[in-house]
C-alpha positions in Angstrom: 62.9 86.7 177.8 65.1 90.0 177.9 66.6 90.9 180.9 65.7 93.0 183.3 67.4 95.6 185.3 67.7 95.1 188.7 69.9 97.6 190.9 71.6 95.1 194.1 72.9 96.9 197.4 76.6 95.7 198.4 77.8 95.9 201.9 81.4 95.2 202.9 83.4 95.9 206.0 86.1 94.8 204.1 87.8 98.1 202.5 89.8 96.3 200.0 86.3 95.0 198.0 85.2 96.3 194.8 82.1 95.7 193.2 81.7 95.3 189.3 78.8 97.1 188.2 77.1 94.9 185.7 75.3 98.2 184.0 78.4 97.8 181.4 77.0 94.6 180.1 75.3 95.0 177.1 72.8 92.3 175.9 73.9 91.3 172.1 71.1 91.1 169.7 70.4 87.6 168.6 69.9 87.7 164.9 66.7 87.5 163.6 66.5 83.7 162.3 66.8 83.1 166.1 64.1 85.4 168.1 61.7 83.1 169.1 58.7 85.6 169.4 55.4 84.9 171.0 52.2 87.1 169.3 49.1 87.4 171.5 46.2 89.4 172.2 45.6 90.5 175.5 42.7 92.4 177.4 44.2 92.2 181.1 44.2 95.1 183.3 43.4 97.6 180.3 39.6 98.2 180.7 38.4 95.7 178.2 40.3 97.1 175.4 42.1 94.7 172.9 45.9 95.0 172.4 48.5 92.6 170.3 51.5 91.9 172.6 54.8 90.7 170.7 56.9 89.2 173.7 60.4 87.2 173.6 62.5 89.9 171.9 66.4 89.2 173.2 68.8 92.0 172.9 69.1 95.9 173.1 66.2 97.9 173.8 66.7 100.3 170.4 66.3 97.3 168.4 62.9 96.4 169.9 61.9 100.0 169.2 62.9 99.8 165.8 60.7 96.4 165.3 57.9 98.4 167.1 58.0 101.7 165.2 57.7 99.0 161.9 54.8 97.0 163.3 53.0 100.0 164.6 53.5 101.8 160.3 52.5 98.5 158.8 49.4 98.0 160.9 48.8 101.7 160.8 47.9 101.8 164.6 49.6 103.6 167.8 51.5 101.4 170.4 54.4 101.3 172.6 57.4 99.1 173.6 58.4 98.6 177.4 59.3 95.9 179.7 60.6 93.8 176.2 57.2 93.7 174.8 55.6 95.4 171.7 52.1 96.8 172.6 50.1 97.6 169.2 46.6 99.0 169.9 43.5 96.6 168.5 43.9 93.1 167.5 46.1 92.5 165.1 47.4 89.3 165.5 46.9 87.9 162.2 48.7 90.4 160.7 52.1 90.7 162.9 52.9 86.8 162.8 52.5 87.2 159.3 54.7 90.8 158.9 57.1 89.3 161.2 57.6 86.0 159.2 58.0 88.0 156.2 60.7 89.9 158.1 62.9 86.7 158.9 61.8 86.0 162.0 60.5 82.3 161.4 60.1 81.5 164.7 57.2 83.2 164.9 54.1 81.9 166.9 50.6 82.6 167.8 49.6 81.6 171.7 46.3 82.2 173.3 43.1 81.3 172.4 
């Protein structure tokens, strides 16, 4: 799964100490064939409304947003991308798995019941 950004606090009494900020680190997006995506249906904390979640994307957030935009347009629904997940409104699990495999994401799996 993607890395979550955490801010660390660093204290030192040594005046010569320096801290290399990890914000300069940009995670490379894995090639399409190496992405291990999981597609599931979810209702938790959504007032009983169904959504389709796509998780497991490794890479830059811009690439994830592009993929989310493609899936939303192909399914004709709304949704969002946040916390390295793509959220689509409604139950589109089967169609999303098929679309991702056609796009070259060969390691895509459906999880859950």
